[in-house]
C-alpha positions as CSV (number, residue, x, y, z in Angstrom):
1,M,0.0,0.0,0.0
2,K,1.1,3.5,-0.8
3,L,-0.2,6.0,1.8
4,A,0.1,9.8,1.5
5,I,-0.4,11.9,4.6
6,L,-1.4,15.5,3.9
7,I,-0.5,18.1,6.5
8,T,-0.8,21.9,6.6
9,N,0.7,22.5,10.1
10,P,4.2,21.3,11.1
11,N,3.3,21.0,14.8
12,H,0.0,19.4,15.8
13,H,-0.5,17.7,12.4
14,L,2.8,16.0,12.7
15,E,2.2,15.1,16.3
16,L,-1.1,13.5,15.4
17,T,0.3,11.4,12.6
18,I,4.0,10.6,13.0
19,D,3.7,7.6,15.3
20,A,1.1,5.9,13.1
21,A,3.3,6.8,10.0
22,K,6.2,5.0,11.6
23,Q,4.1,1.9,12.5
24,I,2.6,1.7,9.0
25,K,6.1,2.0,7.4
26,A,7.3,-0.8,9.8
27,K,4.6,-3.1,8.4
28,G,6.2,-2.7,5.0
29,H,3.9,-0.1,3.5
30,Q,5.2,3.0,1.7
31,V,4.4,6.3,3.5
32,T,4.9,9.7,2.1
33,Y,4.1,13.0,3.8
34,V,2.7,15.7,1.4
35,S,3.4,18.9,3.2
36,L,1.4,22.1,2.4
37,C,2.8,23.9,5.5
38,E,4.4,26.5,3.3
39,L,1.0,27.4,2.0
40,R,0.3,28.5,5.6
41,R,3.7,30.3,5.7
42,M,5.2,27.7,8.0
43,A,8.2,25.6,7.3
44,S,7.7,21.9,6.7
45,P,9.3,19.7,9.5
46,E,12.0,18.3,7.1
47,E,14.5,17.5,9.9
48,I,12.0,15.2,11.5
49,F,11.0,13.5,8.2
50,I,14.7,12.9,7.5
51,S,15.6,11.7,11.0
52,E,12.7,9.2,10.9
53,G,13.5,8.1,7.4
54,I,10.1,9.0,6.0
55,E,9.7,10.2,2.5
56,Y,8.1,13.6,1.9
57,V,7.4,16.3,-0.7
58,K,6.7,19.9,0.2
59,F,4.8,22.8,-1.4
60,A,7.1,25.6,-2.7
61,S,7.5,28.6,-0.5
62,L,5.2,31.5,-1.3
63,P,6.5,34.9,-2.3
64,Q,7.3,37.2,0.6
65,N,4.5,39.7,-0.3
66,L,1.8,37.0,0.1
67,K,0.8,36.9,3.8
68,P,-0.9,34.1,5.8
69,S,-4.3,34.6,7.4
70,S,-3.8,36.9,10.4
71,G,-7.3,38.2,11.2
72,K,-6.3,41.8,10.3
73,K,-7.3,41.6,6.7
74,A,-10.1,39.5,5.4
75,L,-11.4,38.3,2.0
76,G,-14.9,38.0,3.4
77,N,-16.9,35.0,4.5
78,S,-16.1,31.5,3.2
79,D,-18.8,32.0,0.5
80,S,-17.8,35.6,-0.5
81,L,-17.2,36.3,-4.2
82,V,-13.7,37.7,-3.7
83,R,-12.5,34.8,-1.5
84,T,-14.0,32.2,-3.9
85,L,-12.3,33.8,-6.9
86,V,-8.9,34.1,-5.2
87,R,-9.0,30.5,-4.0
88,M,-10.1,29.2,-7.3
89,I,-7.3,30.9,-9.1
90,F,-4.7,29.8,-6.6
91,W,-6.1,26.2,-6.7
92,F,-5.7,25.9,-10.5
93,W,-2.5,27.9,-10.6
94,R,-0.4,26.4,-7.7
95,V,-2.1,23.8,-5.6
96,K,-3.8,21.4,-8.0
97,P,-0.6,20.8,-10.1
98,F,1.3,20.1,-6.8
99,I,-1.4,17.7,-5.6
100,K,-1.7,15.9,-8.9
101,K,2.0,15.2,-9.0
102,S,2.4,14.4,-5.3
103,L,-0.5,12.0,-5.1
104,S,0.3,10.1,-8.3
105,G,0.0,6.4,-7.7
106,V,-1.1,6.5,-4.1
107,D,-3.6,4.0,-2.8
108,K,-5.0,5.9,0.2
109,V,-4.7,9.4,1.6
110,L,-4.9,10.6,5.2
111,L,-5.8,14.2,5.8
112,L,-6.7,16.4,8.8
113,N,-9.1,18.9,7.3
114,D,-11.7,18.1,4.6
115,A,-13.5,21.5,4.8
116,A,-11.1,24.4,4.9
117,F,-9.2,25.4,1.7
118,P,-7.4,23.6,0.2
119,G,-8.7,20.5,1.9
120,D,-12.2,20.9,0.4
121,R,-10.9,21.1,-3.1
122,I,-8.4,18.2,-2.5
123,C,-11.3,16.0,-1.4
124,K,-13.3,16.8,-4.5
125,W,-10.2,15.9,-6.6
126,L,-9.7,12.7,-4.7
127,K,-13.3,11.6,-5.2
128,R,-13.1,12.3,-9.0
129,K,-10.0,10.2,-9.1
130,S,-11.6,7.4,-7.0
131,I,-8.8,7.6,-4.4
132,P,-10.1,6.7,-0.9
133,F,-9.3,9.2,1.8
134,Y,-9.5,9.2,5.6
135,L,-9.9,12.1,8.0
136,M,-8.2,12.3,11.3
137,Q,-9.7,14.8,13.8
138,E,-7.3,17.7,14.2
139,G,-9.0,19.7,17.0
140,I,-12.1,20.3,19.0
141,R,-15.1,20.7,16.6
142,F,-17.9,23.3,16.8
143,P,-19.8,25.3,14.3
144,L,-17.8,28.2,12.8
145,P,-19.4,31.4,11.5
146,N,-17.3,31.3,8.4
147,E,-17.6,27.5,7.8
148,A,-18.2,26.4,4.3
149,E,-21.4,24.6,3.1
150,V,-19.6,21.3,3.5
151,K,-18.9,20.8,7.3
152,Y,-15.7,19.4,8.7
153,G,-16.1,15.7,8.6
154,G,-18.8,15.7,5.9
155,N,-16.8,15.6,2.6
156,G,-17.0,11.9,2.0
157,A,-14.0,10.2,3.8
158,V,-14.1,6.5,4.0
159,K,-13.7,6.9,7.8
160,V,-13.5,9.7,10.2
161,M,-11.2,9.0,13.1
162,A,-12.5,10.7,16.2
163,W,-10.8,11.4,19.5
164,G,-13.6,10.2,21.7
165,E,-17.3,9.5,22.2
166,R,-18.3,13.2,22.4
167,S,-16.6,13.8,19.0
168,V,-18.4,10.8,17.6
169,K,-21.8,12.4,18.6
170,H,-20.7,15.5,16.8
171,F,-19.5,13.8,13.6
172,R,-22.2,11.2,12.9
173,P,-25.0,13.7,11.9
174,I,-22.4,15.5,9.7
175,A,-20.7,12.6,8.0
176,A,-21.6,11.8,4.4
177,Q,-23.6,8.7,3.5
178,G,-21.1,5.8,3.5
179,T,-18.7,7.4,5.9
180,E,-18.0,5.5,9.1
181,V,-17.1,7.4,12.3
182,V,-14.7,5.5,14.6
183,V,-13.0,6.2,17.9
184,T,-9.2,6.0,17.7
185,G,-8.1,8.6,20.4
186,S,-5.4,11.1,19.8
187,P,-1.7,10.3,19.5
188,R,-1.0,14.0,20.3
189,F,-2.9,13.7,23.6
190,N,-1.2,10.3,24.4
191,K,2.2,12.1,24.2
192,F,0.9,15.2,26.0
193,L,-0.3,13.1,28.9
194,A,2.9,11.2,29.1
195,D,5.0,14.4,29.0
196,I,3.0,16.1,31.8
197,E,2.4,13.1,34.1
198,P,5.7,13.4,36.1
199,R,5.3,17.2,36.4
200,L,1.7,17.8,37.2
201,M,2.4,19.6,40.5
202,R,3.7,23.1,39.8
203,D,6.6,24.4,41.9
204,G,6.3,27.9,43.5
205,N,4.0,29.5,46.0
206,Q,2.6,32.3,43.9
207,K,-0.6,31.6,42.0
208,V,-0.3,31.8,38.2
209,L,-3.3,32.4,35.9
210,G,-2.6,31.9,32.2
211,I,-4.6,33.4,29.4
212,F,-4.5,31.1,26.3
213,T,-5.7,33.0,23.3
214,N,-6.5,31.8,19.8
215,P,-7.5,33.5,16.5
216,I,-11.2,33.7,17.0
217,D,-11.1,36.5,14.4
218,D,-9.8,34.1,11.7
219,Q,-12.6,31.7,12.8
220,G,-15.1,34.4,11.9
221,F,-16.4,35.2,15.4
222,C,-15.3,38.8,15.4
223,S,-12.8,41.3,14.0
224,S,-9.2,41.5,15.2
225,Q,-10.0,44.7,17.1
226,A,-13.0,43.1,18.8
227,K,-10.9,40.1,19.9
228,L,-8.4,42.4,21.6
229,E,-11.2,44.3,23.2
230,L,-12.6,41.1,24.6
231,F,-9.2,40.3,26.0
232,E,-8.8,43.8,27.4
233,Q,-12.2,43.8,29.1
234,F,-11.4,40.6,30.9
235,V,-8.0,41.8,32.1
236,M,-9.4,45.1,33.3
237,R,-12.2,43.3,35.2
238,A,-9.9,40.6,36.6
239,A,-7.1,43.0,37.7
240,S,-8.4,43.7,41.2
241,Q,-9.0,40.0,41.9
242,L,-5.5,39.0,40.7
243,K,-4.0,41.7,42.9
244,S,-5.9,40.6,46.0
245,M,-4.8,37.0,45.4
246,D,-1.2,38.1,44.8
247,A,-1.4,36.2,41.6
248,Q,0.8,36.4,38.5
249,L,-0.7,36.7,35.0
250,G,0.9,34.9,32.0
251,I,-0.2,35.0,28.4
252,K,0.2,32.3,25.7
253,C,-1.0,33.2,22.3
254,H,-1.5,31.2,19.1
255,P,1.6,31.1,16.7
256,R,-0.3,33.3,14.2
257,E,-1.0,36.0,16.8
258,D,1.3,38.8,18.1
259,I,2.2,38.4,21.8
260,K,3.3,42.0,21.9
261,E,-0.2,43.2,21.2
262,Y,-1.6,41.3,24.1
263,L,1.2,42.3,26.5
264,I,0.7,46.0,25.7
265,V,-3.0,45.7,26.5
266,A,-2.6,43.6,29.6
267,N,0.1,45.7,31.2
268,K,-2.2,48.7,31.2
269,Y,-4.1,47.0,34.0
270,F,-1.9,44.4,35.5
271,P,1.7,43.2,35.1
272,A,1.8,40.3,32.6
273,V,4.5,38.0,31.2
274,E,4.8,35.8,28.2
275,L,4.4,32.1,29.0
276,P,6.8,29.6,27.4
277,K,6.2,29.0,23.6
278,S,5.9,25.2,24.2
279,I,2.3,24.4,25.1
280,V,3.4,21.7,27.5
281,E,5.7,24.1,29.3
282,A,3.1,26.9,29.3
283,I,0.4,24.7,30.8
284,L,2.8,23.4,33.5
285,A,3.7,27.0,34.4
286,V,0.2,27.9,35.4
287,D,-2.3,26.8,38.1
288,A,-5.4,27.6,35.9
289,G,-6.1,28.9,32.4
290,V,-8.5,31.3,30.7
291,I,-9.5,30.3,27.1
292,M,-11.5,31.6,24.2
293,A,-12.3,28.8,21.7
294,S,-9.6,26.2,21.2
295,T,-8.3,22.7,22.0
296,V,-6.0,24.2,24.7
297,G,-9.0,23.9,27.1
298,L,-8.8,20.1,26.9
299,E,-5.1,20.2,27.3
300,L,-5.4,22.3,30.5
301,L,-8.1,20.0,31.9
302,G,-6.0,17.0,30.9
303,A,-3.2,18.5,33.1
304,K,-5.8,18.9,35.9
305,R,-5.9,22.6,35.6
306,K,-9.3,24.3,36.0
307,I,-10.3,26.7,33.3
308,A,-12.3,29.8,32.7
309,Q,-13.9,30.5,29.3
310,L,-14.7,34.0,28.0
311,E,-18.1,34.6,26.5
312,I,-17.8,35.6,22.8
313,P,-20.2,38.4,21.8
314,N,-23.2,37.1,19.9
315,Y,-21.9,33.5,20.2
316,G,-21.8,32.7,23.9
317,Y,-19.5,30.0,25.1
318,V,-18.1,28.0,22.2
319,F,-17.9,24.2,22.4
320,D,-19.2,22.2,25.4
321,Y,-16.5,23.2,28.0
322,H,-19.3,24.8,30.1
323,E,-20.7,21.3,30.7
324,S,-17.6,20.5,32.8
325,A,-17.9,21.2,36.5
326,D,-14.3,22.5,36.4
327,V,-15.0,25.4,34.0
328,L,-15.8,28.9,35.2
329,T,-17.8,30.9,32.6
330,I,-16.8,34.6,32.3
331,P,-19.9,36.6,31.1
332,M,-19.7,39.7,29.0
333,E,-21.4,41.5,31.9
334,G,-21.8,40.5,35.5
335,D,-19.5,39.2,38.3
336,F,-17.2,36.2,38.3
337,D,-14.9,34.8,41.0
338,L,-11.5,33.7,39.8
339,S,-10.6,32.2,43.2
340,V,-12.6,29.1,42.4
341,L,-10.0,28.2,39.8
342,F,-7.4,27.7,42.5
343,G,-7.0,25.3,45.5
344,G,-7.9,22.0,43.8
345,Q,-7.2,19.9,40.7
346,A,-9.7,19.5,37.9
347,E,-11.7,16.3,37.8
348,I,-10.7,14.2,34.8
349,S,-13.9,12.4,33.7
350,Y,-15.0,15.2,31.3
351,F,-11.6,15.0,29.6
352,Y,-11.9,11.3,28.9
353,E,-15.3,11.7,27.4
354,H,-13.4,13.7,24.7
355,I,-10.2,11.7,24.6
356,A,-10.4,7.9,24.5
357,I,-7.9,5.9,26.5
358,G,-5.5,3.6,24.7
359,D,-2.8,3.5,22.0
360,A,-4.2,5.9,19.5
361,A,-1.4,5.5,16.9
362,Q,-1.9,1.7,16.9
363,K,-5.7,2.1,16.4
364,I,-5.1,4.6,13.5
365,T,-2.6,2.1,12.0
366,S,-5.2,-0.6,12.1
367,V,-7.8,1.6,10.4
368,L,-5.4,2.6,7.6
369,T,-4.0,-0.9,6.9
370,E,-7.1,-3.0,7.2
């Protein structure tokens, strides 16, 4: 069997797939990574591919004047005319020729996004060529304002590999006819839990609250300015509580975001520092975390850190975090008590409803080689 693994992110996409890729290769199959990371203005993880002895091809780097999505400039919603035209031109001009050449002769394809460009168009091309493809869940799933007509998980994969039972309930109504939704767990979370287990207890007497941001502007929930205003309003309202608790404030932003913007805003109200760039180190450096709408909430809970979630204007509390007893909701208006986040570890049962126990890479290998 010749398997191609398509990735657009050199970090979590690789973490989700590399162990299964090595196991599949060890069984005598040919595995090739097809990296579109450069399309997202990120470097392909070539050193890892080489060190692991895994074949790869990568998309050519884009010209310097072409910028990645940053939330500060938009082409409109996913169905806007301008965005549709730009993507169509880029698909035929650059992406399709690369995909056609890179996937020549493959038997199966594994990808991590079947809805966002260029994954949506790649899936259409694969279906026309009768090449079976499989989808591995890349993050928590919830409806996005700028989501295309075809929902994530609904583009006709042979199987959707979900992290846990809660994800299965999300995917089954969305999946196309003939698509099977199976639970495999998450190799990334397997490694994450192994990395943090010996270090769950944080050293130091001073309480540390971390704010873990993500590009909710790119997701379509608001503008870049509105995102910063949401952050600012929280820090301004939380400052007196942090001072009374003698707590430290740390900030960890998404790689596509500018930490300087957040630090400038936060320091108007309360001294703030940048948390380590490694998500593991950042989580271990805090006692509790504040989130917007990202997978980092599960990572914090998996590390037994309680979390608070900011209400997003017009959208409320995104995802089902609020169903956990260890989540404090922060309303746009009204009081909240940050002290409940400290003094005890998060209960883990909610986490395991989302992340299945077991060797996820082995389960993924079985799905792809059956």
